[in-house]
N, C-alpha and C positions, 0 to 999 in steps of 0.2 A: 250340295247347295242346288245343283241342277235338278236333282230329283225332287227336292222340296218345291222349287218353282213349278215343276211339272204337275205335281199333285195339287198345289194351290190353284193353278189355272183350271185343272179338271174339276175340282169341287165347286167351281162357279156354276157348273151345270145344275147343281141342286137348286140354285136360286132360279135359274132359267126354267127349270122343269115346273116350278110353281107359278111363275109369271106368264108363261106362254100357253094360255088356255083358250084364248079367243078363237072362234072358228074363222076359217079363211074362205075366200072365194075359191071354188075348185078349179078355176082355170089355171093352167101352168104359168108361172111367173117367168120372167126373162132369165135365161140360163147364164151362169157366171162364165167369164172368159176363161179359157183353158189355163191351167197353172203353168208357171215358167219352168217347172222341173219335169224330168222324164217320168212317164207313168210307172216305170219299174223302180224308181229310186226310193230308197228308204229315207224318211224324213227325220229331221232333228227333233228332239223332244218338245221344244217350244212350239214349233210349227204343228206337230201332231196334236198338242193340247189345244191350240187355237182352232184347228180344224174341227176337233170334236165339239167344242163349245159352239162354234158357228153352225155345225150340222144339227145339233140338238135344238138350237134356237129356231132354225127354219123348218125342220122336219117334224118335230113333235106335234106342233099345232095341226099339221096336215094329217098325221096319223090319228089325232083326236077326231078330226072332222070325218075322215073316212070311216072310222069306227062308228061314229054316231049315225052316219048315213046307212051303212051296211048292217049294223047290228044294234038297233036302237035300244034293245033291252040290256045291253052290256054296260059295265062301268068302263068308260073310255078315258078316264083321267090318268093317263100314263105317268108313271114315275120312272125317271131315268137314273140309274145308279151305277157306280163304278166299283168293281171288285178289285181292291188294291192289296189283296193278300199276296205275299211274295211267291214267286215260282209257279204262278198260274199260267197255263198255256193261252195262246190267242183263242178267245171264245166269247160268244154272246149268248144270252139266254132270256127266256120269258117265263115269268111266273106271276103269282098274285099274292097280295097281302091277305091277312085273315079277314079284313073287311071287304075283300073282293077287288081292291084297286089293283090294276095291272102294273107289273114291274118289268122293265127291260134293263138288263145288265150287260156291261162290257168289262172285260178284264183289261188291265193296263197294257198287257202284252198285245191285245188286239188293237187297241188304240194306237200303240207305237208301231204296229205292223202295217196298218192301213196306209196306202200309197197316196191317197187323195181324198177329198171330201165326198166324192161320188161313192166310193166304197163304203164309207161310214154311213151315208144316207141310205144306201141300199140295204145294208145289214140292219140298220134301225127299223126301216120299213118292213123288212122280212120278219123280224121278231114281233113287230106290231101286228103283222098279218096273222101270226099264230093266234093271237088273242082275238082279233077281229073275227076270224073263222071259227073260234071256239074249239081249237084243237086240244088244249090241255084237258078239259073235262072229258072229251071223247077218248083220249088216250087212257085216262084213268079208268073209264068204264070198260075199255077193251082189256086193260090189264086185270081188272077185277073179274071179268068174265073168263079170261084165260086161266087165272088162278083157280077159280071155282071148278072149271071143267076138268083140268088135269088133276087137281087135288081130289075131286070126287072119283074120277076114274082110278086113281091110285088106291083110294080107300076101298072101293068096290073090289079091286083086285087083291085085297088082303095085305097091302103094304102096311108097315108100321108107321108110327107118327112121324118119325124123322124122314121116312121116304115120302110120306104125304106132304110134309112141309116143303121138301125139296121139289116135288112135282108142282106144288102150288107156285113156288118161286119161278120155276121154269115157265109155267103157264102164264104168269104175270108178265114175264120178259117177252115171251112170244106174242102175247096179246097186245102189249104196248107197241110192238113193231108192226102190227097188222096194217095200219094205215099210214105208217110213218113217211113212206116215200111220197104218197099222194099229198100228205099234209105239207111236206117240204115244198113241193112244187106249187101248191096253192099259196103258200107263204111267199114264194118267189114272185108269183104273179102279183099279189097284193103289195109286196115290197117294191116292185117296179112301178106300180100306180102311185104309191106314196112318194117315192123318190122323185118321180117325174113331175108330180104336182108341186113338190117343194122346190123345183127348179134345178134338179141335179140330173145327170146322165146315168140312168140305170145300167145301160150296156157297159159303160166304162166302169161302173161300180161292180158289175158281175165279173170283171176281170179278176176279182179276188179268188174266184174258183180256180183260176189257172195256177195258184200258188199253194193250194191245199191238196192233200192226198185224194185221189179219185177212188171212191168206193166201188166203182164199176158195177157189176150186176150181181154182187154177192147176195145170196138169199137172205142172210140175216142182217144185211146192212140197213141202217135206219135212214140213209140218205140216198137219193138217186144219183146216177152218174153225172159228173160235172157238166159234160157236153149237153145232156138233156136239160139241165137247169139253165144253162146259157141260152139254149133254144127257146125255153119258155119265156125268158126275159125279152128276147128279141121279138117273139110273136106278140107278147103283151104290149111291148112298146110300139110295134107296128100298128096295133089296133087303136092306140091312143093318138097317133100322129095323123 
């Protein structure tokens, strides 16, 4: 019964996603008072659901406005969806529909794991930042180029079709990672802007990084070190205040 209430409250976001389309004044609004719970405390499901609905209600319109200001040619009508498939890990993602409308998705596990509204607002702003900066098509182009280069080299080297296909897949993987770290940091910067203008505390939101594995400086990692990401948030926030 508790899970049913949780899902019911979460799906209210779909209504909010359609209704919250009006542009806002870019000036930051008054920040909410600090929550009564400790930042590290895990929330009960009802509070987590209410937080998510409240964050989408306030943050999505700001993301729409920032998108229109920074990328006027883009489709900025964000759709916020919930991935309620069982056993999904905490995760958020950005993609586009066939008609080009941008989609930001949250798994239930991520919503339940967030410790406060600031974390959810920063994550939503981060995913919106990927679309605002046009990262998805650039990653796809890099993947296609990598696949073409390695596939061609393998073919010229006399490899069979299976080896060429394997080389193309490897090239696509490496190509897709070429700018991944820079893209993540740029999305962190834009996520800080969006969360701040929506009235949340991005630095408190970036505390989320302290609870996830640190990729460090691994060559093939698609994400920069957590400390570097927190530094970008602080620097961006300092330029806004």
